[in-house]
PALORO-719447 format. One record per residue (C-alpha): x, y, z; residue in three letters. Coordinates in steps of 0.25 Angstrom, whole numbers, plus 2048, in hexadecimal, padded with zeros to 3 digits. Example, Ala and Ser with C-alpha at 12.3 -4.5 7.8 and 13.67 -1.06 7.14 Angstrom:
<recs>
+-----+-----+-----+---------+
:   x :   y :   z : residuo :
+-----+-----+-----+---------+
: 831 : 7EE : 81F :     Ala :
: 837 : 7FC : 81D :     Ser :
+-----+-----+-----+---------+
</recs>
This chain:
<recs>
+-----+-----+-----+---------+
:   x :   y :   z : residuo :
+-----+-----+-----+---------+
: 636 : BBD : D6A :     Ser :
: 644 : BB7 : D6A :     Phe :
: 64E : BB6 : D5E :     Pro :
: 64C : BA9 : D56 :     Gly :
: 63F : BA5 : D5E :     Leu :
: 634 : BAC : D56 :     Gly :
: 628 : BAE : D60 :     Asp :
: 630 : BAB : D6D :     Ala :
: 62C : BB3 : D79 :     Asp :
: 62E : BB3 : D88 :     Ala :
: 625 : BA7 : D8A :     Ser :
: 62B : B9D : D7F :     Thr :
: 635 : B92 : D80 :     Asp :
: 63A : B8F : D72 :     Ala :
: 643 : B83 : D76 :     Asp :
: 63A : B7E : D81 :     Asn :
: 646 : B7E : D8B :     Asp :
: 63E : B84 : D97 :     Gly :
: 644 : B92 : D95 :     Phe :
: 63C : B9D : D8E :     Leu :
: 641 : BA3 : D82 :     Asp :
: 642 : BB1 : D89 :     Arg :
: 64B : BAA : D94 :     Glu :
: 654 : BA4 : D8A :     Glu :
: 655 : BB1 : D83 :     Ala :
: 659 : BB7 : D91 :     Met :
: 663 : BAC : D93 :     Ala :
: 668 : BAD : D84 :     Asp :
: 665 : B9E : D82 :     Thr :
: 660 : B98 : D75 :     Ile :
: 650 : B97 : D77 :     Pro :
: 64F : B8D : D6C :     Thr :
: 65A : B83 : D72 :     Asn :
: 655 : B7B : D7E :     Lys :
: 664 : B79 : D82 :     Gln :
: 666 : B88 : D83 :     Ser :
: 661 : B8D : D90 :     Leu :
: 666 : B93 : D9D :     Leu :
: 667 : B88 : DA6 :     Arg :
: 670 : B82 : DB1 :     Ile :
: 678 : B77 : DAB :     Glu :
: 680 : B73 : DB7 :     Ala :
: 680 : B75 : DC6 :     Phe :
: 68C : B6E : DCE :     Asp :
: 694 : B6F : DDA :     Pro :
: 6A1 : B78 : DD9 :     Ala :
: 6A7 : B72 : DE6 :     Gly :
: 6A9 : B7C : DF1 :     Val :
: 6A7 : B87 : DE7 :     Ala :
: 698 : B85 : DE6 :     Gly :
: 68F : B80 : DDA :     Trp :
: 691 : B82 : DCB :     Arg :
: 686 : B86 : DC3 :     Val :
: 687 : B85 : DB3 :     Thr :
: 67D : B8A : DA9 :     Trp :
: 67C : B8C : D9A :     Gln :
: 680 : B9A : D97 :     Ser :
: 683 : BA4 : D8C :     Val :
: 68D : BAF : D8B :     Thr :
: 682 : BB9 : D88 :     Thr :
: 67C : BB9 : D96 :     Arg :
: 680 : BBB : DA4 :     Val :
: 67B : BB2 : DAF :     Tyr :
: 677 : BB1 : DBE :     His :
: 676 : BA5 : DC7 :     Val :
: 66B : BA4 : DD2 :     Leu :
: 66B : B9A : DDD :     Arg :
: 660 : B95 : DE7 :     Ser :
: 663 : B8C : DF3 :     Thr :
: 654 : B8B : DF7 :     Thr :
: 64B : B8A : DEB :     Thr :
: 64B : B8B : DDC :     Pro :
: 640 : B97 : DDD :     Glu :
: 645 : BA4 : DD6 :     Ala :
: 645 : BAC : DE3 :     Ala :
: 64F : BA3 : DEA :     Ala :
: 65A : BA5 : DE1 :     Phe :
: 666 : BAE : DE4 :     Thr :
: 671 : BB3 : DDA :     Val :
: 67E : BAA : DDB :     Val :
: 685 : BB2 : DD0 :     Thr :
: 681 : BBB : DC5 :     Ser :
: 688 : BC2 : DB9 :     Gly :
: 68D : BB5 : DB4 :     Ile :
: 692 : BB7 : DA5 :     Pro :
: 68D : BAB : D9C :     Gly :
: 697 : BA2 : D96 :     Arg :
: 696 : B9A : D8A :     Val :
: 68D : B8E : D8C :     Asn :
: 68E : B8D : D9B :     Gln :
: 691 : B95 : DA7 :     Thr :
: 694 : B90 : DB5 :     Thr :
: 694 : B97 : DC3 :     Val :
: 697 : B92 : DD0 :     Thr :
: 68E : B95 : DDC :     Asp :
: 697 : B96 : DE8 :     Pro :
: 68B : B93 : DF2 :     Glu :
: 68C : B84 : DF1 :     Gly :
: 689 : B7F : DFF :     Ala :
: 67A : B7F : DFD :     His :
: 674 : B72 : DF9 :     Pro :
: 668 : B77 : DF2 :     Val :
: 669 : B81 : DE6 :     Arg :
: 662 : B86 : DDA :     Phe :
: 668 : B8E : DCF :     Tyr :
: 663 : B97 : DC4 :     Arg :
: 66B : B9E : DB9 :     Ile :
: 666 : BAB : DB3 :     Gly :
: 66B : BB5 : DA9 :     Thr :
: 66E : BC4 : DAB :     Glu :
: 66C : BC7 : D9D :     Trp :
: 677 : BC9 : D92 :     Pro :
: 685 : BC9 : D95 :     Ala :
: 68C : BD6 : D93 :     Pro :
+-----+-----+-----+---------+
</recs>
């Protein structure tokens, strides 16, 4: 059960945004608001510096960025960077490995910020 969601459990999705309520609790997003979710909002070239990845974020979480250059399957992802403190509304990091033409990114939480 999650605050404000009554009988919500690990298999419910109160706002039907594709993220389970337990996943929203872990990301500290609002499980009754479709616009509040952990997702990549922008992915764009940063010139010779690599690629910028921007996602919705909150200050109560620390994040990590994962990258795959072969497949979107979970086993193929490696850590680009971790321990990223969340900023208000959005956080952006630059992946310096910008030469590869194919890339997939994932954002995850490392639990509450200290």
